C-alpha atoms as a printed R data frame, in Angstrom:
    type eleno elety resid chain resno       x       y       z
1   ATOM     1    CA   MET     A     1  78.601 105.806 113.151
2   ATOM     2    CA   ALA     A     2  75.604 104.835 110.300
3   ATOM     3    CA   ILE     A     3  78.775 103.404 107.799
4   ATOM     4    CA   PRO     A     4  78.572  99.855 108.755
5   ATOM     5    CA   GLN     A     5  82.091  99.318 107.359
6   ATOM     6    CA   LEU     A     6  83.807 101.931 109.166
7   ATOM     7    CA   LYS     A     7  82.233 100.733 112.310
8   ATOM     8    CA   ILE     A     8  83.194  97.325 111.913
9   ATOM     9    CA   ALA     A     9  86.844  98.221 110.942
10  ATOM    10    CA   TRP     A    10  87.272 100.247 114.003
11  ATOM    11    CA   ILE     A    11  85.821  97.175 115.983
12  ATOM    12    CA   LEU     A    12  88.351  94.802 114.294
13  ATOM    13    CA   CYS     A    13  90.999  97.466 115.054
14  ATOM    14    CA   PHE     A    14  89.839  96.986 118.897
15  ATOM    15    CA   LEU     A    15  89.784  93.383 118.986
16  ATOM    16    CA   TYR     A    16  93.623  93.441 117.265
17  ATOM    17    CA   GLY     A    17  94.980  95.722 120.154
18  ATOM    18    CA   LEU     A    18  93.202  92.944 122.668
19  ATOM    19    CA   THR     A    19  95.506  90.289 120.691
20  ATOM    20    CA   TYR     A    20  99.023  92.101 122.219
21  ATOM    21    CA   PHE     A    21  98.260  89.961 125.845
22  ATOM    22    CA   LEU     A    22  98.604  86.634 123.154
23  ATOM    23    CA   SER     A    23 101.514  87.848 120.512
24  ATOM    24    CA   PRO     A    24 104.517  86.219 121.003
25  ATOM    25    CA   ILE     A    25 106.295  89.087 120.047
26  ATOM    26    CA   PRO     A    26 104.352  91.936 122.234
27  ATOM    27    CA   GLU     A    27 106.391  95.272 121.727
28  ATOM    28    CA   LEU     A    28 106.116  94.798 117.320
29  ATOM    29    CA   HIS     A    29 102.676  93.611 117.587
30  ATOM    30    CA   TYR     A    30 102.091  97.002 119.553
31  ATOM    31    CA   ASP     A    31 103.675  99.651 116.943
32  ATOM    32    CA   ALA     A    32 101.807  97.353 114.509
33  ATOM    33    CA   TRP     A    33  98.191  98.096 116.310
34  ATOM    34    CA   MET     A    34  99.554 101.963 116.748
35  ATOM    35    CA   PHE     A    35  99.871 102.371 112.843
36  ATOM    36    CA   TYR     A    36  96.334 100.432 112.601
37  ATOM    37    CA   VAL     A    37  95.053 102.980 114.836
38  ATOM    38    CA   LYS     A    38  96.621 106.238 113.154
39  ATOM    39    CA   MET     A    39  95.671 105.207 110.106
40  ATOM    40    CA   LEU     A    40  91.906 104.836 110.951
41  ATOM    41    CA   VAL     A    41  92.073 108.130 112.758
42  ATOM    42    CA   THR     A    42  93.031 109.491 109.541
43  ATOM    43    CA   LEU     A    43  90.401 107.653 107.311
44  ATOM    44    CA   THR     A    44  88.375 109.182 109.815
45  ATOM    45    CA   ILE     A    45  89.241 112.479 109.431
46  ATOM    46    CA   ALA     A    46  89.066 111.862 105.596
47  ATOM    47    CA   PHE     A    47  85.533 110.636 105.694
48  ATOM    48    CA   LYS     A    48  84.058 113.828 107.625
49  ATOM    49    CA   LEU     A    49  85.994 116.077 105.086
50  ATOM    50    CA   CYS     A    50  84.744 114.870 101.783
51  ATOM    51    CA   ASP     A    51  81.280 115.859 102.374
52  ATOM    52    CA   SER     A    52  80.373 116.655  98.443
53  ATOM    53    CA   ILE     A    53  81.037 114.916  95.237
54  ATOM    54    CA   ASP     A    54  82.987 117.199  93.980
55  ATOM    55    CA   LYS     A    55  85.352 116.267  96.848
56  ATOM    56    CA   PHE     A    56  84.964 112.968  96.251
57  ATOM    57    CA   ASN     A    57  86.017 113.298  92.901
58  ATOM    58    CA   TYR     A    58  89.588 114.794  94.140
59  ATOM    59    CA   VAL     A    59  90.515 111.909  96.403
60  ATOM    60    CA   LEU     A    60  89.902 109.623  93.619
61  ATOM    61    CA   PHE     A    61  92.085 112.244  91.328
62  ATOM    62    CA   GLY     A    62  94.747 112.038  94.620
63  ATOM    63    CA   TYR     A    63  94.541 108.393  94.524
64  ATOM    64    CA   ILE     A    64  94.927 108.004  90.390
65  ATOM    65    CA   TYR     A    65  97.822 110.826  90.545
66  ATOM    66    CA   GLY     A    66  99.627 108.689  93.225
67  ATOM    67    CA   ALA     A    67  99.713 105.390  90.947
68  ATOM    68    CA   TRP     A    68 100.932 107.284  88.081
69  ATOM    69    CA   TYR     A    69 103.976 108.899  90.108
70  ATOM    70    CA   MET     A    70 104.752 105.230  91.582
71  ATOM    71    CA   GLY     A    71 104.088 104.169  87.885
72  ATOM    72    CA   PHE     A    72 106.736 106.216  86.686
73  ATOM    73    CA   TYR     A    73 109.278 105.820  89.340
74  ATOM    74    CA   VAL     A    74 108.982 101.956  88.157
75  ATOM    75    CA   TYR     A    75 109.503 102.979  84.734
76  ATOM    76    CA   GLN     A    76 112.505 104.712  85.978
77  ATOM    77    CA   VAL     A    77 114.086 101.923  87.572
78  ATOM    78    CA   GLY     A    78 113.287  99.742  85.197
79  ATOM    79    CA   ARG     A    79 113.810  95.443  85.706
80  ATOM    80    CA   ASN     A    80 116.535  94.838  88.068
81  ATOM    81    CA   SER     A    81 116.238  91.485  89.393
82  ATOM    82    CA   GLY     A    82 115.553  88.320  87.500
83  ATOM    83    CA   GLY     A    83 113.179  89.902  84.761
84  ATOM    84    CA   ARG     A    84 110.962  91.760  87.848
85  ATOM    85    CA   VAL     A    85 111.363  95.105  89.291
86  ATOM    86    CA   GLU     A    86 112.316  94.853  93.057
87  ATOM    87    CA   ARG     A    87 113.296  96.950  95.952
88  ATOM    88    CA   VAL     A    88 110.709  99.201  95.259
89  ATOM    89    CA   GLY     A    89 107.420  99.941  97.252
90  ATOM    90    CA   MET     A    90 105.469 102.397  99.496
91  ATOM    91    CA   VAL     A    91 105.928 102.924 103.409
92  ATOM    92    CA   ASP     A    92 103.010 100.164 104.255
93  ATOM    93    CA   SER     A    93 103.845  97.829 101.911
94  ATOM    94    CA   PRO     A    94 108.019  98.185 101.112
95  ATOM    95    CA   ASP     A    95 108.420  94.913  98.956
96  ATOM    96    CA   ALA     A    96 107.137  95.027  94.680
97  ATOM    97    CA   ASN     A    97 104.197  92.409  95.077
98  ATOM    98    CA   GLY     A    98 102.733  94.746  97.602
99  ATOM    99    CA   LEU     A    99 103.242  97.751  95.496
100 ATOM   100    CA   ALA     A   100 101.523  96.095  92.822
101 ATOM   101    CA   ALA     A   101  98.765  95.468  94.478
102 ATOM   102    CA   ALA     A   102  98.362  98.661  95.544
103 ATOM   103    CA   LEU     A   103  98.111 100.138  91.906
104 ATOM   104    CA   ALA     A   104  95.558  97.142  90.742
105 ATOM   105    CA   PRO     A   105  92.868  99.093  91.842
106 ATOM   106    CA   SER     A   106  93.361 102.618  90.051
107 ATOM   107    CA   ILE     A   107  93.362 100.760  86.635
108 ATOM   108    CA   VAL     A   108  89.845 100.614  86.759
109 ATOM   109    CA   LEU     A   109  89.203 103.762  88.568
110 ATOM   110    CA   THR     A   110  91.105 105.751  85.509
111 ATOM   111    CA   LEU     A   111  89.183 103.827  83.013
112 ATOM   112    CA   TYR     A   112  85.941 105.287  84.543
113 ATOM   113    CA   PHE     A   113  87.388 109.262  84.606
114 ATOM   114    CA   PHE     A   114  89.097 108.232  81.410
115 ATOM   115    CA   TRP     A   115  85.413 107.431  79.536
116 ATOM   116    CA   VAL     A   116  83.220 110.054  81.489
117 ATOM   117    CA   THR     A   117  85.732 112.640  81.001
118 ATOM   118    CA   LYS     A   118  84.482 115.400  78.426
119 ATOM   119    CA   ASN     A   119  87.664 117.658  78.364
120 ATOM   120    CA   LYS     A   120  89.988 115.848  76.322
121 ATOM   121    CA   LEU     A   121  93.243 117.105  77.801
122 ATOM   122    CA   ALA     A   122  91.940 115.810  81.050
123 ATOM   123    CA   LYS     A   123  90.920 112.250  79.144
124 ATOM   124    CA   ALA     A   124  94.524 112.318  77.646
125 ATOM   125    CA   ALA     A   125  95.878 112.683  81.079
126 ATOM   126    CA   PHE     A   126  94.064 109.771  82.184
127 ATOM   127    CA   ALA     A   127  95.250 107.934  79.399
128 ATOM   128    CA   VAL     A   128  98.788 108.359  79.821
129 ATOM   129    CA   ALA     A   129  98.523 107.872  83.404
130 ATOM   130    CA   GLY     A   130  96.820 104.125  82.777
131 ATOM   131    CA   VAL     A   131  99.693 103.585  80.678
132 ATOM   132    CA   PHE     A   132 102.466 103.992  83.136
133 ATOM   133    CA   ILE     A   133 100.349 102.294  85.935
134 ATOM   134    CA   ALA     A   134  99.909  99.215  83.629
135 ATOM   135    CA   ASN     A   135 103.328  99.164  82.627
136 ATOM   136    CA   ALA     A   136 104.450  99.246  86.033
137 ATOM   137    CA   ILE     A   137 102.247  95.812  87.188
138 ATOM   138    CA   VAL     A   138 103.988  94.198  83.650
139 ATOM   139    CA   LEU     A   139 107.403  95.759  84.951
140 ATOM   140    CA   ILE     A   140 106.771  94.001  88.248
141 ATOM   141    CA   ASN     A   141 105.720  91.071  87.177
142 ATOM   142    CA   SER     A   142 102.890  90.408  89.887
143 ATOM   143    CA   ARG     A   143 100.582  87.559  88.766
144 ATOM   144    CA   GLY     A   144  98.133  88.131  91.801
145 ATOM   145    CA   ALA     A   145  98.225  92.278  90.239
146 ATOM   146    CA   PHE     A   146  97.415  90.858  87.199
147 ATOM   147    CA   LEU     A   147  94.920  88.552  87.879
148 ATOM   148    CA   ALA     A   148  93.158  91.410  89.973
149 ATOM   149    CA   VAL     A   149  93.579  93.979  86.866
150 ATOM   150    CA   ALA     A   150  92.416  91.789  84.359
151 ATOM   151    CA   LEU     A   151  89.129  90.284  86.968
152 ATOM   152    CA   SER     A   152  88.273  94.022  87.564
153 ATOM   153    CA   THR     A   153  88.363  95.506  84.313
154 ATOM   154    CA   ALA     A   154  86.265  92.558  82.566
155 ATOM   155    CA   ILE     A   155  83.679  92.911  85.342
156 ATOM   156    CA   PHE     A   156  83.524  96.849  84.608
157 ATOM   157    CA   LEU     A   157  83.725  96.597  80.926
158 ATOM   158    CA   TRP     A   158  80.644  93.568  81.281
159 ATOM   159    CA   ILE     A   159  78.291  96.012  83.471
160 ATOM   160    CA   MET     A   160  78.864  98.405  80.677
161 ATOM   161    CA   PHE     A   161  77.979  96.506  78.076
162 ATOM   162    CA   THR     A   162  75.041  94.719  79.479
163 ATOM   163    CA   SER     A   163  73.723  97.000  81.772
164 ATOM   164    CA   SER     A   164  70.299  98.592  81.020
165 ATOM   165    CA   PHE     A   165  71.536 101.742  82.482
166 ATOM   166    CA   GLN     A   166  73.142 103.619  79.254
167 ATOM   167    CA   ARG     A   167  74.847 106.731  78.055
168 ATOM   168    CA   LYS     A   168  74.980 107.478  74.952
169 ATOM   169    CA   PHE     A   169  77.452 104.907  72.932
170 ATOM   170    CA   GLN     A   170  77.902 103.217  75.965
171 ATOM   171    CA   LYS     A   171  78.177  99.646  74.722
172 ATOM   172    CA   GLN     A   172  80.183 100.639  71.470
173 ATOM   173    CA   THR     A   173  82.776 102.715  73.786
174 ATOM   174    CA   ALA     A   174  83.517  99.191  75.806
175 ATOM   175    CA   ILE     A   175  84.100  97.499  72.781
176 ATOM   176    CA   ALA     A   176  86.446 100.022  71.267
177 ATOM   177    CA   ILE     A   177  88.172 100.216  75.070
178 ATOM   178    CA   LEU     A   178  88.384  96.421  75.486
179 ATOM   179    CA   ILE     A   179  90.440  96.330  71.978
180 ATOM   180    CA   THR     A   180  92.094  98.946  72.867
181 ATOM   181    CA   GLY     A   181  93.231  97.618  76.170
182 ATOM   182    CA   LEU     A   182  93.715  94.087  74.496
183 ATOM   183    CA   ALA     A   183  96.248  95.829  71.552
184 ATOM   184    CA   GLY     A   184  98.158  97.885  74.130
185 ATOM   185    CA   GLY     A   185  98.745  94.662  76.803
186 ATOM   186    CA   LEU     A   186 100.060  92.781  73.961
187 ATOM   187    CA   TYR     A   187 102.127  95.652  73.469
188 ATOM   188    CA   LEU     A   188 103.449  96.291  76.948
189 ATOM   189    CA   ALA     A   189 103.828  92.310  78.059
190 ATOM   190    CA   ASP     A   190 107.380  90.897  76.948
191 ATOM   191    CA   ASP     A   191 108.354  87.543  77.241
192 ATOM   192    CA   ALA     A   192 109.352  87.582  80.783
193 ATOM   193    CA   PHE     A   193 105.932  88.527  81.457
194 ATOM   194    CA   ILE     A   194 104.508  86.140  79.513
195 ATOM   195    CA   GLU     A   195 106.569  83.451  81.236
196 ATOM   196    CA   ARG     A   196 105.726  84.371  84.724
197 ATOM   197    CA   MET     A   197 102.304  84.663  83.526
198 ATOM   198    CA   TYR     A   198 102.059  81.004  82.279
199 ATOM   199    CA   THR     A   199 102.851  79.661  85.542
200 ATOM   200    CA   LEU     A   200  99.857  80.517  86.841
201 ATOM   201    CA   GLY     A   201  98.348  77.166  85.246
202 ATOM   202    CA   GLU     A   202 101.499  75.667  86.821
203 ATOM   203    CA   GLN     A   203 103.117  74.444  90.048
204 ATOM   204    CA   THR     A   204 100.205  72.613  91.205
205 ATOM   205    CA   GLU     A   205 101.778  70.486  93.946
206 ATOM   206    CA   VAL     A   206 104.229  70.958  96.248
207 ATOM   207    CA   ASP     A   207 107.760  69.705  95.409
208 ATOM   208    CA   SER     A   208 109.607  68.657  98.109
209 ATOM   209    CA   ASP     A   209 112.381  70.246  96.329
210 ATOM   210    CA   ARG     A   210 111.810  73.347  96.178
211 ATOM   211    CA   GLU     A   211 109.277  75.835  96.686
212 ATOM   212    CA   THR     A   212 106.456  76.659  94.336
213 ATOM   213    CA   GLY     A   213 103.473  78.493  94.094
214 ATOM   214    CA   ALA     A   214 101.441  75.166  95.341
215 ATOM   215    CA   THR     A   215 103.678  75.856  98.720
216 ATOM   216    CA   ARG     A   216 101.412  78.871  99.687
217 ATOM   217    CA   MET     A   217  98.428  76.496 100.457
218 ATOM   218    CA   VAL     A   218 100.467  74.327 102.712
219 ATOM   219    CA   PHE     A   219 100.884  77.483 104.100
220 ATOM   220    CA   TRP     A   220  97.445  78.354 104.476
221 ATOM   221    CA   LYS     A   221  96.278  74.679 105.495
222 ATOM   222    CA   ALA     A   222  98.904  75.248 108.235
223 ATOM   223    CA   ALA     A   223  97.132  78.588 109.489
224 ATOM   224    CA   TRP     A   224  93.561  76.712 109.678
225 ATOM   225    CA   ASP     A   225  95.408  74.169 111.590
226 ATOM   226    CA   MET     A   226  97.250  76.681 114.224
227 ATOM   227    CA   ALA     A   227  93.575  78.747 114.362
228 ATOM   228    CA   LYS     A   228  92.138  75.114 115.956
229 ATOM   229    CA   ASP     A   229  94.956  75.445 118.791
230 ATOM   230    CA   TYR     A   230  95.201  79.447 119.048
231 ATOM   231    CA   PRO     A   231  91.331  80.589 118.160
232 ATOM   232    CA   PHE     A   232  91.783  84.235 119.303
233 ATOM   233    CA   GLY     A   233  95.198  84.533 117.204
234 ATOM   234    CA   LYS     A   234  98.452  85.090 117.990
235 ATOM   235    CA   GLY     A   235  98.709  88.647 117.036
236 ATOM   236    CA   PHE     A   236 101.323  90.165 114.430
237 ATOM   237    CA   ARG     A   237 103.206  88.010 112.452
238 ATOM   238    CA   GLY     A   238 101.593  85.391 114.769
239 ATOM   239    CA   PHE     A   239 101.839  82.970 111.836
240 ATOM   240    CA   ASN     A   240 105.842  83.633 111.435
241 ATOM   241    CA   GLN     A   241 106.564  82.737 114.842
242 ATOM   242    CA   ILE     A   242 104.323  79.374 115.357
243 ATOM   243    CA   GLY     A   243 103.157  78.217 112.262
244 ATOM   244    CA   TYR     A   244 105.845  76.624 110.756
245 ATOM   245    CA   HIS     A   245 105.353  73.847 113.518
246 ATOM   246    CA   TYR     A   246 101.966  73.182 111.172
247 ATOM   247    CA   ILE     A   247 103.763  73.234 108.376
248 ATOM   248    CA   PRO     A   248 104.973  69.233 107.456
249 ATOM   249    CA   ALA     A   249 108.541  68.809 107.782
250 ATOM   250    CA   HIS     A   250 109.095  67.555 104.311
251 ATOM   251    CA   VAL     A   251 107.766  70.529 102.322
252 ATOM   252    CA   ASN     A   252 110.409  73.174 100.916
253 ATOM   253    CA   THR     A   253 109.905  76.801 102.538
254 ATOM   254    CA   GLY     A   254 112.377  77.855 100.671
255 ATOM   255    CA   GLY     A   255 115.506  77.998 102.852
256 ATOM   256    CA   LYS     A   256 113.796  79.024 106.204
257 ATOM   257    CA   ARG     A   257 110.711  77.546 107.886
258 ATOM   258    CA   THR     A   258 109.704  80.947 109.762
259 ATOM   259    CA   ARG     A   259 107.896  82.401 106.428
260 ATOM   260    CA   THR     A   260 104.265  84.848 106.302
261 ATOM   261    CA   VAL     A   261 101.296  83.004 105.785
262 ATOM   262    CA   HIS     A   262 100.800  84.796 102.135
263 ATOM   263    CA   SER     A   263  97.075  85.622 101.993
264 ATOM   264    CA   THR     A   264  95.205  88.358 104.134
265 ATOM   265    CA   TRP     A   265  92.613  85.530 104.851
266 ATOM   266    CA   PHE     A   266  94.820  83.420 106.816
267 ATOM   267    CA   GLU     A   267  96.873  86.215 108.279
268 ATOM   268    CA   ALA     A   268  93.492  87.468 109.732
269 ATOM   269    CA   LEU     A   269  92.831  84.235 110.807
270 ATOM   270    CA   SER     A   270  96.415  83.852 112.159
271 ATOM   271    CA   GLU     A   271  96.202  86.935 114.088
272 ATOM   272    CA   VAL     A   272  93.093  87.967 115.197
273 ATOM   273    CA   GLY     A   273  91.382  84.491 115.526
274 ATOM   274    CA   TYR     A   274  87.976  83.222 114.121
275 ATOM   275    CA   ALA     A   275  86.397  86.331 115.587
276 ATOM   276    CA   GLY     A   276  88.858  88.889 113.424
277 ATOM   277    CA   LEU     A   277  88.117  87.069 110.237
278 ATOM   278    CA   LEU     A   278  84.222  87.447 110.712
279 ATOM   279    CA   LEU     A   279  84.720  91.093 111.070
280 ATOM   280    CA   PHE     A   280  86.982  91.466 108.458
281 ATOM   281    CA   ILE     A   281  84.910  89.594 106.453
282 ATOM   282    CA   LEU     A   282  82.096  91.138 107.371
283 ATOM   283    CA   MET     A   283  84.000  94.798 106.646
284 ATOM   284    CA   ILE     A   284  84.276  93.406 102.927
285 ATOM   285    CA   TYR     A   285  80.575  92.316 103.027
286 ATOM   286    CA   PHE     A   286  79.390  96.101 103.867
287 ATOM   287    CA   SER     A   287  81.775  97.564 101.624
288 ATOM   288    CA   PHE     A   288  79.381  95.674  98.895
289 ATOM   289    CA   LYS     A   289  76.255  96.259 100.316
290 ATOM   290    CA   THR     A   290  75.972  99.679 100.652
291 ATOM   291    CA   THR     A   291  77.390 100.443  97.443
292 ATOM   292    CA   GLN     A   292  74.808  98.265  96.051
293 ATOM   293    CA   ARG     A   293  71.771 100.639  97.819
294 ATOM   294    CA   CYS     A   294  73.974 103.614  96.050
295 ATOM   295    CA   LYS     A   295  73.468 102.204  92.662
296 ATOM   296    CA   GLN     A   296  69.914 101.310  93.165
297 ATOM   297    CA   ILE     A   297  69.407 105.292  94.261
298 ATOM   298    CA   LEU     A   298  71.180 106.385  91.621
299 ATOM   299    CA   LYS     A   299  69.505 104.144  89.073
300 ATOM   300    CA   GLU     A   300  66.461 105.752  90.025
301 ATOM   301    CA   GLN     A   301  67.492 109.122  90.197
302 ATOM   302    CA   LYS     A   302  68.946 108.335  86.132
303 ATOM   303    CA   GLU     A   303  72.487 109.479  87.141
304 ATOM   304    CA   VAL     A   304  74.586 107.472  84.611
305 ATOM   305    CA   ASP     A   305  77.831 108.746  85.482
306 ATOM   306    CA   GLU     A   306  77.752 108.929  89.422
307 ATOM   307    CA   TYR     A   307  76.248 105.014  88.938
308 ATOM   308    CA   PHE     A   308  79.106 103.884  86.974
309 ATOM   309    CA   LYS     A   309  81.350 105.581  89.580
310 ATOM   310    CA   VAL     A   310  80.415 103.238  92.112
311 ATOM   311    CA   VAL     A   311  80.846 100.524  89.939
312 ATOM   312    CA   ALA     A   312  84.029 101.157  89.140
313 ATOM   313    CA   ILE     A   313  84.981 101.575  93.221
314 ATOM   314    CA   GLN     A   314  82.927  98.363  93.322
315 ATOM   315    CA   CYS     A   315  85.552  96.893  90.953
316 ATOM   316    CA   ALA     A   316  88.743  98.577  92.408
317 ATOM   317    CA   LEU     A   317  87.636  96.579  95.690
318 ATOM   318    CA   ILE     A   318  87.601  93.538  93.848
319 ATOM   319    CA   ALA     A   319  90.810  94.023  92.510
320 ATOM   320    CA   PHE     A   320  92.750  94.466  95.779
321 ATOM   321    CA   ILE     A   321  90.642  91.389  97.182
322 ATOM   322    CA   VAL     A   322  92.050  89.153  94.275
323 ATOM   323    CA   ALA     A   323  95.792  90.475  95.031
324 ATOM   324    CA   MET     A   324  95.674  90.622  98.652
325 ATOM   325    CA   THR     A   325  94.464  86.826  99.031
326 ATOM   326    CA   PHE     A   326  98.197  85.741  97.813
327 ATOM   327    CA   LEU     A   327  99.464  88.582  99.907
328 ATOM   328    CA   ASN     A   328  99.466  89.346 103.929
329 ATOM   329    CA   ARG     A   329  97.270  92.938 103.289
330 ATOM   330    CA   MET     A   330  95.300  92.544 106.402
331 ATOM   331    CA   ARG     A   331  96.151  96.281 107.342
332 ATOM   332    CA   ALA     A   332  96.998  97.749 103.824
333 ATOM   333    CA   GLU     A   333  96.125 101.818 103.337
334 ATOM   334    CA   ILE     A   334  95.197 100.998  99.741
335 ATOM   335    CA   LEU     A   335  92.460  98.175 101.220
336 ATOM   336    CA   HIS     A   336  91.347 101.012 103.554
337 ATOM   337    CA   TRP     A   337  91.036 103.360 101.172
338 ATOM   338    CA   CYS     A   338  88.856 101.087  99.324
339 ATOM   339    CA   VAL     A   339  86.885 100.957 102.059
340 ATOM   340    CA   LEU     A   340  86.397 104.717 102.192
341 ATOM   341    CA   PHE     A   341  85.559 105.332  98.906
342 ATOM   342    CA   THR     A   342  82.597 103.170  99.338
343 ATOM   343    CA   ALA     A   343  81.864 104.626 102.669
344 ATOM   344    CA   ILE     A   344  82.183 107.900 101.172
345 ATOM   345    CA   ALA     A   345  79.869 107.156  98.177
346 ATOM   346    CA   TYR     A   346  76.941 105.393 100.723
347 ATOM   347    CA   GLN     A   347  77.099 108.892 102.735
348 ATOM   348    CA   LEU     A   348  77.189 111.133  99.642
349 ATOM   349    CA   TYR     A   349  74.133 109.256  97.678
350 ATOM   350    CA   VAL     A   350  71.972 107.709 100.001
351 ATOM   351    CA   LEU     A   351  72.640 108.873 103.512
352 ATOM   352    CA   ASN     A   352  72.879 113.026 102.865
353 ATOM   353    CA   LYS     A   353  69.745 112.354 100.082
354 ATOM   354    CA   LYS     A   354  67.666 110.554 102.851
355 ATOM   355    CA   ASP     A   355  68.634 113.512 105.113
356 ATOM   356    CA   SER     A   356  67.619 116.387 102.566
357 ATOM   357    CA   SER     A   357  64.509 114.842 101.857
358 ATOM   358    CA   ASN     A   358  63.506 114.683 105.466
359 ATOM   359    CA   VAL     A   359  64.234 117.915 105.700
């Protein structure tokens, strides 16, 4: 209960349960809430069991290994639909974009362990894992995941290079990783990937003849307007059921009006209302606030490797935040894993050391 982001996650889950009474599809809302509760129970148990730095590393290795496996699976499937990999995913994100978002945070964690690991065989394993994960994101062609990886790794390398807290040859290593990463990215990126990434700067206006990337902004505005009428939210997929009333009739929504809002922030607003969105933002805020405290303590104790592990965890969370901005992932397991990583770090590097100093 000393971990603010976990407390807020449970409060948000409780509030989500209350919106059962507002949901237009209460049976589906109840099922979604049950999955939410089970996930938080599992994460809470994982938090209690992860009581040492070695166990923490094993948890992070497990995530990287799982991402590696999914990367290999995507490689085996290959592009199967319009220059993309489709019909691949996981239990809580059965679509390819959701899978890419789940993979994105693992890149920076893989990069961190590749950097600090001294064992050559382990270093090679992390390098291979990184290649397969990056290749999967290229094959899936998810623009949100690409932005997530680019921003999170750029922040990590920038901190590596500019930080006053340095390992031997740290700046040179950052430059070498950047050059190698850019070369590897150019090698993996094919014409289909490059053409899709070019569309990030296009489609800024709504087209009445077809759905474009700008259409999502119409959905976001519709969710905001919907919240004015339903300030406590409408529960599971509330926007799908009601949001189309707030979308202008001339806007092409891809053939059907009952669409998802395509943003976690507006998903929270439309499903749990203003209070739910505030709690969701606070959960993210305290995840960063507690890890900032971790970094302060580790810097004072001159724990360079652990300091940059926390930096990598922060960047992993940033990666998922970027990806989820364009997807409905409010109850995503990987999001809550990233929050869990920050909670474990705060427990190990701040609270436990505070307790031991009082003995």
